[in-house]
C-alpha positions, -999 to +999 in steps of 0.1 A: +019-054+055+048-049+032+033-034+001+042-003-020+031+015-051+049+040-073+017+060-078+003+089-059-034+089-048-054+121-041-080+105-019-087+074+001-115+064-023-091+066-052-065+044-035-091+019-025-105+017-060-071+014-078-054-009-052-085-027-041-078-017-005-107-033+013-115-023+050-102-057+061-067-046+049-068-009+058-096+001+081-110+036+077-128+036+110-106+065+121-114+083+088-079+084+074-049+063+062-013+075+064+008+073+033+045+076+037+071+084+010+105+066+009+136+068-013+150+034-024+187+033-014+194-003-023+178-028-047+148-043-031+137-080-032+101-076-043+073-093-062+055-071-088+019-075-098-014-059-108-040-057-081-071-077-087-106-066-079-120-074-045-154-072-027-155-052+005-180-068+028-179-037+051-186-011+024-206-036+004-187-024-027-165-039-053-131-023-058-118-029-093-080-027-086-058-026-117-028-006-105+007-021-102+019-028-067+050-044-051+052-068-022+084-067-001+100-102-004+120-106+028+125-137+048+092-148+062+076-116+048+088-098+080+096-063+069+107-049+103+135-038+108+150-052+075+133-025+054+157+001+067+185-015+047+166-007+015+145+024+021+150+059+036+120+078+048+117+113+033+097+126+061+068+133+038+035+119+051+001+123+037-033+116+052-058+101+028-094+108+038 
């Protein structure tokens, strides 16, 4: 999906809690999620909002959400390859476990 956050998370559990990332959105079956860092090079068309709480049926747990996140707002919500006009990868990647 086309979502981003300005925040840094130190663990997968912290990101899940604050962004309400249920397993249906980001599966942890492999034990990790890749986080990539980008530099914004051109103003982005986005929608900004606060994540709401969600129930994860796989973990049988409620994630409270509450952090601000942004949704890319491109035509048809198709972020590839349009995102390259707006973002530059820094090469920094982090595995959350």
